[in-house]
Backbone as JSON, one array per atom type, in Angstrom:
{
  "sequence": "XXXXXXXXXXXXXXXXXXXXXXXXXXXXXXXXXXXXXXXXXXXXXXXXXXXXXXXXXXXXXXXXXXXXXXXXXXXXXXXXXXXXXXXXXXXXXXXXXXXXXXXXXXXXXXXXXXXXXXXXXXXXXXXXXXXXX",
  "N": [[105.78, 86.6, 99.38], [103.6, 85.88, 97.77], [101.72, 85.09, 99.69], [101.2, 87.55, 100.94], [100.18, 89.0, 98.74], [97.89, 87.54, 98.05], [96.34, 87.77, 100.35], [94.77, 86.13, 102.05], [92.98, 85.04, 100.25], [92.06, 82.47, 97.85], [92.0, 82.75, 95.23], [92.66, 83.75, 91.77], [93.34, 86.45, 91.72], [93.5, 89.03, 94.21], [90.93, 90.05, 94.5], [89.27, 88.13, 93.46], [88.4, 85.8, 90.85], [87.84, 87.17, 88.55], [88.88, 88.51, 85.53], [91.06, 91.3, 84.95], [90.76, 92.77, 82.54], [88.7, 94.14, 81.37], [87.31, 97.3, 80.5], [85.5, 98.46, 82.15], [83.87, 100.77, 84.3], [82.99, 99.85, 86.73], [84.65, 97.87, 87.54], [86.83, 96.21, 89.93], [89.27, 97.56, 89.84], [88.62, 99.77, 88.42], [88.28, 101.82, 85.43], [90.72, 101.91, 82.74], [92.76, 99.98, 83.18], [95.37, 97.67, 82.61], [94.78, 96.5, 79.48], [93.35, 98.74, 78.96], [94.87, 100.88, 79.42], [96.67, 103.78, 78.3], [99.05, 103.86, 75.56], [101.3, 105.12, 76.47], [101.5, 104.54, 79.1], [102.68, 104.17, 82.48], [103.96, 103.16, 85.68], [101.41, 103.08, 88.21], [100.2, 105.49, 90.59], [100.52, 104.77, 94.09], [97.69, 103.51, 95.72], [95.83, 104.14, 93.81], [94.15, 102.14, 92.9], [91.99, 99.67, 94.42], [92.86, 98.39, 97.68], [94.15, 95.21, 98.87], [92.85, 92.64, 101.13], [94.66, 92.77, 103.2], [95.41, 95.35, 103.19], [97.28, 96.11, 101.33], [98.5, 97.8, 98.51], [98.6, 97.82, 94.9], [99.5, 95.19, 94.22], [99.04, 93.69, 92.02], [100.11, 93.9, 88.86], [101.4, 96.44, 88.79], [104.3, 96.84, 89.1], [106.78, 94.34, 88.35], [107.87, 92.51, 91.11], [110.82, 92.19, 92.88], [111.96, 89.41, 94.76], [113.61, 87.78, 97.5], [114.27, 85.14, 96.94], [116.29, 82.64, 95.41], [116.63, 81.49, 92.01], [114.62, 78.79, 91.05], [113.29, 75.97, 89.34], [110.95, 74.73, 90.06], [108.67, 74.2, 92.83], [109.63, 72.19, 94.38], [111.3, 71.16, 97.17], [111.28, 73.63, 98.33], [111.39, 76.04, 101.03], [109.14, 75.53, 103.73], [108.26, 77.27, 105.59], [107.91, 79.89, 104.88], [110.24, 81.32, 104.71], [113.0, 82.86, 102.88], [114.14, 81.3, 99.84], [117.17, 80.25, 99.58], [118.87, 78.71, 98.04], [119.8, 77.11, 94.95], [119.81, 78.5, 91.66], [121.49, 81.16, 92.24], [122.45, 83.29, 90.82], [120.42, 84.3, 89.51], [117.35, 85.83, 90.38], [114.07, 85.65, 91.79], [111.06, 87.09, 90.5], [107.9, 88.52, 91.19], [104.35, 88.56, 90.43], [103.42, 90.8, 88.0], [103.75, 93.38, 85.51], [103.08, 96.86, 84.59], [103.6, 96.75, 81.93], [102.56, 94.42, 80.97], [100.02, 92.85, 79.11], [98.48, 90.67, 79.33], [96.37, 89.1, 81.48], [97.04, 86.79, 82.89], [99.64, 87.08, 83.57], [99.73, 88.72, 85.78], [98.6, 87.48, 87.94], [98.22, 86.21, 91.32], [99.9, 83.98, 91.79], [101.84, 84.13, 89.84], [105.16, 84.03, 88.61], [108.51, 84.95, 87.79], [111.86, 84.93, 86.52], [115.02, 86.51, 86.62], [118.32, 87.72, 85.78], [120.12, 88.77, 88.61], [121.05, 91.38, 88.6], [119.49, 92.83, 86.87], [118.08, 95.77, 85.55], [115.32, 97.5, 84.96], [112.53, 99.61, 84.0], [110.1, 98.35, 84.59], [110.36, 96.7, 86.78], [110.6, 96.37, 90.24], [110.75, 96.79, 93.81], [109.29, 95.92, 96.95], [109.18, 97.67, 99.87], [109.3, 96.64, 103.17], [108.49, 96.5, 106.66], [108.7, 95.48, 110.08], [106.2, 96.26, 112.43]],
  "CA": [[105.14, 87.58, 98.53], [102.29, 85.4, 97.34], [100.84, 85.16, 100.86], [100.8, 88.95, 101.1], [99.35, 89.4, 97.6], [96.59, 86.85, 98.12], [95.62, 88.33, 101.5], [93.78, 85.19, 102.54], [92.14, 84.48, 99.19], [92.62, 81.35, 97.09], [91.65, 83.06, 93.84], [93.75, 84.21, 90.89], [93.66, 87.82, 92.1], [92.98, 89.21, 95.57], [89.51, 90.37, 94.45], [88.54, 86.99, 92.94], [88.91, 85.24, 89.6], [87.48, 88.03, 87.43], [90.05, 89.07, 84.86], [91.03, 92.77, 84.97], [90.98, 93.35, 81.22], [87.57, 94.95, 80.94], [87.47, 98.73, 80.76], [84.28, 98.91, 82.83], [84.13, 101.63, 85.45], [82.63, 99.16, 87.97], [85.65, 96.85, 87.84], [87.52, 96.53, 91.18], [90.35, 98.52, 89.6], [88.14, 100.9, 87.64], [88.68, 101.84, 84.02], [92.1, 102.21, 82.42], [93.68, 98.99, 83.73], [95.98, 96.8, 81.62], [94.54, 96.82, 78.07], [92.68, 100.04, 78.87], [95.86, 101.93, 79.64], [97.22, 104.35, 77.07], [100.35, 103.3, 75.18], [102.36, 105.81, 77.2], [101.31, 104.24, 80.53], [103.79, 103.8, 83.35], [103.41, 102.69, 86.94], [100.33, 103.88, 88.77], [100.45, 105.94, 91.97], [100.0, 103.89, 95.14], [96.36, 103.88, 96.17], [94.91, 104.44, 92.7], [93.19, 101.05, 92.85], [91.64, 99.17, 95.75], [93.82, 97.57, 98.43], [93.67, 93.87, 99.18], [92.34, 92.5, 102.5], [95.73, 93.12, 104.14], [95.69, 96.77, 103.05], [98.4, 96.34, 100.41], [98.11, 98.35, 97.21], [99.47, 97.59, 93.75], [100.14, 93.88, 94.17], [98.77, 93.08, 90.71], [100.29, 94.61, 87.63], [102.06, 97.74, 88.79], [105.65, 96.46, 88.68], [107.3, 93.07, 88.82], [108.52, 92.75, 92.41], [111.91, 91.3, 93.25], [111.95, 88.76, 96.06], [114.95, 87.3, 97.85], [114.47, 83.76, 96.52], [117.1, 82.27, 94.26], [115.84, 80.87, 90.96], [114.4, 77.35, 91.01], [112.32, 75.72, 88.29], [109.71, 74.23, 90.66], [108.62, 74.42, 94.29], [110.16, 71.0, 95.04], [112.39, 71.49, 98.07], [111.15, 75.01, 98.82], [111.1, 76.14, 102.47], [107.7, 75.49, 104.01], [107.95, 78.22, 106.67], [107.84, 81.25, 104.36], [111.55, 81.96, 104.64], [113.51, 82.92, 101.5], [114.78, 80.1, 99.3], [118.52, 80.76, 99.31], [119.66, 77.76, 97.27], [119.37, 77.06, 93.56], [120.61, 79.4, 90.82], [121.45, 82.46, 92.91], [122.81, 84.38, 89.9], [119.1, 84.77, 89.1], [116.4, 85.98, 91.48], [112.67, 85.55, 91.38], [110.2, 88.27, 90.47], [106.52, 88.08, 91.36], [103.23, 89.28, 89.84], [103.64, 91.25, 86.63], [103.98, 94.83, 85.48], [102.27, 97.71, 83.73], [103.92, 96.41, 80.55], [101.87, 93.18, 80.61], [98.64, 93.0, 78.66], [97.84, 89.39, 79.56], [96.07, 89.05, 82.92], [97.68, 85.64, 83.56], [100.96, 87.51, 84.03], [99.66, 89.49, 87.01], [97.9, 86.74, 88.98], [98.97, 86.09, 92.58], [100.91, 82.91, 91.75], [102.79, 84.29, 88.74], [106.55, 84.3, 88.97], [109.48, 84.96, 86.71], [113.23, 85.03, 87.04], [115.97, 87.27, 85.82], [119.61, 87.96, 86.4], [119.88, 89.6, 89.8], [121.42, 92.78, 88.39], [118.61, 93.43, 85.88], [117.51, 97.07, 85.91], [114.36, 97.95, 83.96], [111.47, 100.38, 84.66], [108.93, 97.54, 84.97], [110.7, 95.84, 87.91], [110.93, 97.13, 91.45], [110.68, 96.02, 95.03], [108.39, 96.44, 97.98], [109.87, 97.83, 101.15], [108.42, 96.25, 104.27], [109.14, 96.49, 107.96], [107.87, 95.07, 111.21], [105.68, 97.37, 113.25]],
  "C": [[103.73, 87.12, 98.17], [101.29, 85.44, 98.5], [100.31, 86.58, 101.04], [99.89, 89.4, 99.96], [97.96, 88.78, 97.67], [95.72, 87.38, 99.26], [94.48, 87.42, 101.96], [92.89, 84.57, 101.48], [92.83, 83.26, 98.56], [92.37, 81.55, 95.6], [92.87, 83.54, 93.06], [94.25, 85.59, 91.28], [93.06, 88.06, 93.48], [91.49, 89.54, 95.59], [88.66, 89.21, 93.95], [89.17, 86.48, 91.66], [88.57, 86.07, 88.37], [88.74, 88.65, 86.84], [89.95, 90.59, 84.76], [91.19, 93.42, 83.6], [89.84, 94.23, 80.73], [87.79, 96.41, 81.32], [86.25, 99.31, 81.49], [84.62, 99.73, 84.07], [83.77, 100.95, 86.77], [83.58, 98.01, 88.3], [86.36, 97.21, 89.15], [88.66, 97.54, 91.02], [89.87, 99.74, 88.84], [88.6, 100.81, 86.2], [90.18, 102.11, 83.91], [93.09, 101.26, 83.09], [94.11, 98.04, 82.63], [95.65, 97.22, 80.19], [93.87, 98.17, 77.89], [93.67, 101.18, 79.03], [96.33, 102.51, 78.32], [98.61, 103.78, 76.8], [101.5, 103.94, 75.94], [102.31, 105.52, 78.7], [102.63, 103.88, 81.22], [103.18, 103.26, 84.64], [102.32, 103.63, 87.44], [100.7, 104.34, 90.17], [99.84, 104.96, 92.97], [98.65, 104.41, 95.59], [95.39, 104.21, 95.06], [93.8, 103.39, 92.61], [93.0, 100.49, 94.26], [92.76, 98.31, 96.36], [93.26, 96.16, 98.6], [93.24, 93.81, 100.65], [93.39, 92.8, 103.56], [96.08, 94.6, 104.07], [96.84, 97.09, 102.13], [97.87, 96.79, 99.06], [99.08, 97.88, 96.13], [100.14, 96.24, 93.69], [99.92, 93.17, 92.84], [99.04, 94.09, 89.61], [100.91, 95.99, 87.68], [103.51, 97.57, 88.34], [105.91, 95.02, 89.09], [108.01, 93.37, 90.12], [109.59, 91.7, 92.67], [111.63, 90.68, 94.6], [113.33, 88.15, 96.29], [115.26, 85.91, 97.32], [115.41, 83.63, 95.33], [116.21, 81.55, 93.25], [115.82, 79.35, 91.11], [113.27, 77.1, 90.04], [111.0, 75.14, 88.81], [109.75, 74.55, 92.15], [109.15, 73.21, 95.06], [111.38, 71.39, 95.88], [112.34, 72.9, 98.64], [110.92, 75.01, 100.33], [109.59, 76.19, 102.7], [107.29, 76.51, 105.07], [107.89, 79.67, 106.2], [109.17, 81.97, 104.29], [112.05, 81.97, 103.19], [114.22, 81.62, 101.11], [116.15, 80.53, 98.8], [119.45, 79.73, 98.69], [119.04, 77.65, 95.88], [120.3, 77.93, 92.75], [120.52, 80.81, 91.39], [122.03, 83.6, 92.07], [121.53, 84.99, 89.34], [118.22, 84.84, 90.34], [114.99, 85.95, 90.92], [111.98, 86.91, 91.43], [108.76, 87.76, 90.54], [105.54, 89.06, 90.74], [103.52, 89.59, 88.39], [103.7, 92.75, 86.67], [103.01, 95.54, 84.55], [102.51, 97.42, 82.25], [103.18, 95.18, 80.06], [100.44, 93.46, 80.19], [97.86, 91.7, 78.81], [97.62, 89.23, 81.06], [96.7, 87.86, 83.62], [99.05, 86.02, 84.11], [100.91, 88.3, 85.34], [98.94, 88.76, 88.14], [98.82, 86.53, 90.19], [100.1, 85.07, 92.51], [101.96, 83.11, 90.66], [104.19, 84.59, 89.27], [107.41, 84.25, 87.73], [110.86, 85.03, 87.33], [114.07, 85.82, 86.07], [117.3, 87.34, 86.54], [119.44, 88.98, 87.52], [120.28, 91.05, 89.63], [120.61, 93.46, 87.29], [118.06, 94.75, 86.39], [116.64, 97.53, 84.75], [113.23, 98.68, 84.68], [110.28, 99.55, 85.13], [109.19, 96.61, 86.15], [111.14, 96.69, 89.09], [110.93, 96.21, 92.66], [109.74, 96.69, 96.0], [109.17, 96.5, 99.27], [108.88, 97.5, 102.26], [109.21, 96.31, 105.57], [108.16, 95.98, 109.0], [107.42, 96.28, 111.97], [105.6, 96.96, 114.7]]
}
């Protein structure tokens, strides 16, 4: 997930290290992002904000995204080939990025991760469907 979200960058966000909290219209995401959103905000339509270098939309702050990895407290022992980490606490799964409910930009950076019980169902958590072409 992080590889896809970063799209070749080494910065906090795919557009760089600039925090997305400003309501300026010249921000990479435009006005009305994170703290600029109205209190009734929900997920944004795909394509509302700019895509990353891989052409992926909504990798920062739309919804937490479930990944297949089991919960582990560090990266020690993680697979180095990009395959899912299927050992650890598998009653919990990892979620990446952050969601429209987050008002702190550190929660939506490329490296952010969280964990929850694998049967958690909330509006701020989803998944990304991908396929080989």
